N, C-alpha and C positions, 0 to 999 in steps of 0.2 A: 047107878048108885049116885045119890045127891051128896055133895061135899058143900056143906053150908057153914062149917066151923073153920076158921083160918087161925093159924098160929104164925106169928112173925118171928124169925129168928135173926138176929144179927149175924152176919157172915164173918167169922173169925179167920184164922188161918185154914179152916176146913180140913181136908184130908181125913185123918183119923175121926174128927167130930162128925163129918159127913157120912163115913162109913157106919159110925154109931147110929146115926139118925135113920138110915135105911135098915139096919139091923133091928131097931125099935120096930119098924113097920113089919118085918118079917116076923118078929116075935109075937105081934099081935094079930097076925093073919091078915094084914093089909096087902093085897096083892098089887094094887094100883097106887103107888105113892103120886099124889099130883103135887107138883112144885111149880112156883113161879118166882122169878127174881125181880127185886125192886131196887132202884139206886135213886136216892133223893138226898139232896144236900150233902153229897160226898160220903154217905152212908149206904152200904150195901146190905140188903136183907133178902133172906129167903121166906117165902109165904107157902106154908105146908097147909094142905086142905084135908079135913077130916068129916066123917059123916056122924061120929059119935062124940058128944062133948066130953064125956068122961076120958076117953082116949086123948082127946086134944089137950085137955088139962094136964093129964100125966106127961105128955110130950113136952109141953110148955115148961112144966116144973123141972123135968130131967135136963132140958137143953137151954134153960134160961130164956125161953120165948115169952111172948105176949099173945094172950088169947084176944083176937080181934072180932070175933063174931060167933 
């Protein structure tokens, strides 16, 4: 599976929010959630990778993320 679309989400206090992000993947039938962490200028971000732009856009809207590609 190709993951070409990336959504960057600022890391808040996570916990419940992270659980909701994983639940989003389960609800959309995404078996393999690919995540990377980025730390830049004192900011922590999670990078979520998607193979479908529509799903990535929905995720970005729901979790206040930025679509990167």
